[in-house]
SELUMMI-697530 format. One line per field, with one value per residue (C-alpha): residue number from 0; residue in one letter; x, y, z. Coordinates in steps of 0.5 Angstrom, whole numbers, plus 2048, in hexadecimal, padded with zeros to 3 digits. Layout:
// residues N
num <- (NUM,...)
residu <- (A,...)
c1 <- (X,...)
c2 <- (Y,...)
c3 <- (Z,...)
This chain:
// residues 361
num <- (0,1,2,3,4,5,6,7,8,9,10,11,12,13,14,15,16,17,18,19,20,21,22,23,24,25,26,27,28,29,30,31,32,33,34,35,36,37,38,39,40,41,42,43,44,45,46,47,48,49,50,51,52,53,54,55,56,57,58,59,60,61,62,63,64,65,66,67,68,69,70,71,72,73,74,75,76,77,78,79,80,81,82,83,84,85,86,87,88,89,90,91,92,93,94,95,96,97,98,99,100,101,102,103,104,105,106,107,108,109,110,111,112,113,114,115,116,117,118,119,120,121,122,123,124,125,126,127,128,129,130,131,132,133,134,135,136,137,138,139,140,141,142,143,144,145,146,147,148,149,150,151,152,153,154,155,156,157,158,159,160,161,162,163,164,165,166,167,168,169,170,171,172,173,174,175,176,177,178,179,180,181,182,183,184,185,186,187,188,189,190,191,192,193,194,195,196,197,198,199,200,201,202,203,204,205,206,207,208,209,210,211,212,213,214,215,216,217,218,219,220,221,222,223,224,225,226,227,228,229,230,231,232,233,234,235,236,237,238,239,240,241,242,243,244,245,246,247,248,249,250,251,252,253,254,255,256,257,258,259,260,261,262,263,264,265,266,267,268,269,270,271,272,273,274,275,276,277,278,279,280,281,282,283,284,285,286,287,288,289,290,291,292,293,294,295,296,297,298,299,300,301,302,303,304,305,306,307,308,309,310,311,312,313,314,315,316,317,318,319,320,321,322,323,324,325,326,327,328,329,330,331,332,333,334,335,336,337,338,339,340,341,342,343,344,345,346,347,348,349,350,351,352,353,354,355,356,357,358,359,360)
residu <- (M,K,F,Y,A,T,L,P,P,G,L,E,D,V,A,A,K,E,I,V,E,L,G,G,E,V,E,E,I,R,H,G,K,G,R,I,F,F,S,G,E,K,S,M,I,P,A,I,N,H,L,S,R,T,L,E,R,L,N,L,L,L,L,R,C,S,V,E,S,L,D,D,I,Y,R,E,V,R,G,L,D,F,S,F,I,R,G,S,F,A,V,R,S,L,R,V,G,E,H,D,F,R,S,L,D,I,A,R,V,A,G,Q,A,V,I,D,S,F,M,E,S,H,G,E,R,L,R,V,N,L,S,D,P,D,V,I,L,R,V,E,L,V,E,N,E,L,F,V,G,V,D,T,T,G,D,D,A,M,H,K,R,W,W,R,V,Y,N,H,P,A,H,L,N,A,A,I,A,C,G,M,L,R,L,A,E,W,N,E,H,E,R,L,I,D,P,M,C,G,S,G,T,I,P,I,E,A,A,L,M,A,R,R,V,P,N,K,R,E,F,A,Y,R,K,F,C,S,K,K,F,E,W,E,E,R,D,V,R,L,R,L,F,G,I,E,R,F,R,K,H,L,E,G,A,L,K,N,A,E,N,A,G,V,L,D,T,I,T,F,I,Q,G,D,A,L,K,M,R,G,E,Y,E,V,I,I,T,N,P,P,Y,G,L,R,I,Y,R,K,G,A,I,E,R,L,Y,R,N,F,I,I,A,A,K,R,C,M,N,Q,D,S,R,L,A,V,I,T,S,E,Y,K,I,L,A,S,A,A,E,D,A,G,L,Q,C,T,H,E,R,F,V,R,Y,G,G,L,L,T,K,I,M,V,F,K,L)
c1 <- (808,80D,80E,812,812,814,817,81C,823,828,824,823,827,823,81C,81E,81F,818,815,818,815,80E,80F,812,818,81D,820,823,825,826,82B,82A,825,81F,81C,81C,819,816,811,80C,805,7FF,7FE,804,800,7FC,801,807,802,800,806,80C,80F,815,812,80E,80A,809,808,806,80B,807,80D,815,818,81D,81A,81D,817,810,80E,811,80E,807,808,80B,805,800,802,800,7FA,7F5,7EF,7F0,7EE,7E7,7E4,7E9,7F1,7F6,7FD,802,809,810,816,81D,823,824,81F,81B,815,811,80E,807,809,80A,803,800,803,802,7FB,7F9,7FC,7F8,7F2,7F4,7F6,7EF,7EB,7EE,7ED,7E7,7E3,7E2,7E6,7E9,7E7,7EC,7EC,7F2,7EF,7EC,7EE,7EC,7F3,7F9,7FF,806,80A,811,817,81E,823,821,81D,816,812,80A,807,800,801,7FE,7FF,7FC,7FE,800,806,806,80B,805,802,7FB,7FC,7FF,7FA,7FF,805,80C,80F,815,812,816,814,811,814,81B,819,818,81E,822,81F,821,828,829,826,821,81D,817,81A,81F,81E,81D,81D,81D,81F,81D,816,812,80C,80E,80F,815,812,80B,80E,812,80B,808,80D,80E,806,806,800,7FF,7FE,7F7,7F7,7F2,7F7,7F5,7F6,7EF,7EB,7EE,7F0,7EB,7F1,7EF,7F5,7F5,7FA,7FA,7FD,801,800,807,809,80F,814,814,815,815,817,815,817,811,80A,806,80A,80A,802,802,806,801,7FC,7FF,801,7FA,7F7,7FC,7FA,801,800,800,807,80B,80D,80D,811,811,819,820,823,82A,828,825,826,826,829,826,828,826,826,823,822,821,824,824,828,825,828,821,820,827,82D,834,837,831,830,838,837,830,833,839,835,830,835,838,831,830,836,834,82E,832,835,839,834,830,82F,82E,82B,82B,829,82B,82E,833,837,83E,83C,839,83F,843,83F,83F,846,848,843,846,841,842,83E,83C,838,836,833,830,828,825,81F,81B,820,825,82B,82B,82F,82D,833,833,837,83A,83E)
c2 <- (7E9,7EA,7F1,7F4,7FC,800,807,80C,808,80B,80C,805,805,80C,808,802,806,809,801,7FF,806,803,7FC,7F8,7F4,7F5,7EE,7F1,7F7,7F8,7FE,802,7FE,801,7FB,7F9,7F2,7F2,7EE,7F1,7F1,7F2,7F8,7FB,7FB,801,804,804,807,80D,80E,80C,813,80F,809,809,802,7FD,7F6,7F0,7EA,7E4,7E1,7E2,7DD,7DC,7DB,7DA,7DA,7DC,7D5,7D5,7DC,7D8,7D2,7D6,7DB,7D6,7D2,7D8,7D9,7DE,7DD,7E4,7E7,7EA,7ED,7EF,7EF,7F2,7F0,7F5,7F3,7F5,7F2,7F4,7F1,7ED,7E8,7E6,7E8,7EF,7F1,7F0,7E9,7E8,7EC,7E7,7E1,7E3,7E5,7DE,7DB,7DE,7DD,7D5,7D5,7D8,7D4,7CD,7CF,7D3,7D0,7D7,7DC,7E3,7E9,7ED,7F5,7F9,800,7FF,7F8,7F6,7F3,7F5,7EF,7F1,7EC,7EF,7EB,7EE,7EA,7E3,7E5,7E5,7E9,7E8,7ED,7F0,7F7,7FB,802,802,805,80B,80B,80E,814,816,81A,81C,823,825,829,82D,82A,82D,82B,828,827,822,81B,81C,815,818,81F,81B,817,81E,820,81A,81A,821,81F,825,825,829,82E,830,836,833,836,834,83A,837,834,834,831,830,828,829,82D,82A,823,826,828,822,81E,822,822,81B,81C,815,815,816,812,80C,806,800,7FC,7FF,7FA,7F4,7F5,7F7,7F9,800,806,80A,810,816,81C,821,828,82C,833,832,837,836,83A,83A,83F,83F,843,843,845,83F,83A,83E,83E,836,835,839,835,82E,830,832,82C,828,82C,82F,836,839,836,838,83F,83F,845,848,849,847,841,845,84B,847,849,847,841,83A,833,82F,831,82C,82D,82A,830,830,82B,829,82C,82D,832,835,835,832,839,83B,835,836,83E,83C,837,83B,841,83D,839,840,842,83C,83D,844,840,83B,83A,835,830,831,82C,82D,827,828,823,824,820,826,823,824,82C,82C,829,82D,834,831,830,836,83A,836,831,82A,824,81F,81B,819,813,812,812,80F,815,812,811,816,814,81A,81A,81D,821,823,829,82D,833)
c3 <- (83D,837,834,82E,82D,828,828,824,823,828,82E,830,837,839,837,83B,841,840,83F,846,849,847,849,844,844,83E,83B,835,832,82A,82A,824,822,825,829,830,833,83A,83E,843,845,841,844,841,83A,83C,840,83B,835,839,83E,839,836,832,82F,829,829,82E,82B,82F,82D,82A,827,825,821,81B,814,80D,809,808,809,810,812,810,814,81A,81A,819,81F,824,828,825,829,82D,826,827,820,81B,81A,815,814,814,811,811,80E,80F,80B,805,803,7FC,7FF,801,807,803,802,80A,80C,807,809,810,810,80C,812,817,813,813,81A,81C,818,81A,821,821,81B,818,814,817,814,811,811,80F,810,817,81A,821,822,81E,81E,81C,818,818,814,816,812,814,81B,81B,820,821,825,827,826,82C,82A,823,81C,81F,823,82A,828,824,82A,82B,82D,826,822,81E,81B,819,813,816,81D,822,823,82A,82D,82B,82E,835,834,833,83A,83D,83A,83C,843,844,84A,84C,850,84B,845,83E,838,831,82D,826,828,822,824,82B,82C,831,836,835,836,83C,83F,83E,841,847,848,847,842,83E,836,835,82F,82D,82D,829,830,832,82D,830,837,83C,841,843,843,849,84B,84F,84C,850,850,850,84E,849,846,83F,839,831,82C,825,81F,81B,81D,81A,81E,824,824,822,828,82C,82A,82B,832,833,831,835,83B,83D,83A,841,843,83C,83A,832,82F,828,827,824,828,826,82B,831,838,83F,842,842,845,83E,837,832,82B,824,81F,818,814,80E,807,805,80A,80B,807,80A,80B,80E,813,815,817,81A,81F,820,822,826,82A,82C,82E,832,836,838,83B,83F,846,848,84A,843,83D,836,832,82A,825,81E,818,817,81E,81B,81A,821,824,821,823,82A,82B,828,82D,833,834,837,833,839,835,82E,82A,823,823,81D,81B,816,810,813,817,81C,823,829,82D,834,836,83C,83E)
């Protein structure tokens, strides 16, 4: 079967390795575009939805072709076989590039093509249900390339984790958090700390990754795929730590970790990241960088003081991974402190261009 997955742009190579680990054969990586095309068995549908840490959505690819107009979209979609749909459907559309029509027009035309195709082959009209469909069809036009797929994940992408009961106002996308864990090459035998942990995303995801706990959400594939998902979790004790300055967020992190079932292996502490102590093999964090939260000068002081504090807790094998949009300030602070940047990459986080940087002594 042919698939395409979407993810935060910038982490394509990291996610591709994960796809291979889960049994897929990668055919094309759209670097910087947040798309990976691959093939695999039907069993990958539940496996990837529940076990992938870095992807956001898995689509079963029905069609990939070039088009120039809405008429082309109608003709290509109508030529597909939709006999697999049982019940209702909805079209979710996306348009990237310059066109003389909107994404809503794509959804309208593609939806009519699906209805007409099914009517012609089965003699009945498919039911449209925009709020709770049995099948979600993704019809996406990127420049002049059309993609039609069956969304096996659902309207809520994979990064919206099942365990999150408390939302920090600036919590990190869980898929990016797991990408950072992979880029820092953290393993379960190492001490890991997030000194600005917010609602606990990074240590919680580290614990779930090490214990191989699946994403326990109800995904869209359950409505049309009878393939059962089975997986054995691991019972391992880890040395994970999180520091959070504000009591409200710390209590939220505790609730999230408890809901995820990993509170027993994470030590959360209320405190100041600039006063962190101890020695850690891996330090990963998502510091403040929005101007609505900190002034520019305050961010520079925070980063410089944080880098000094982090360096105190590092040994020759330690790695420090940070994501920020203020990467120039971070790079300057790290260089002045004598840290070496061993890896850096841009990652699109929502509408913000950020950079993940990894440092060593």
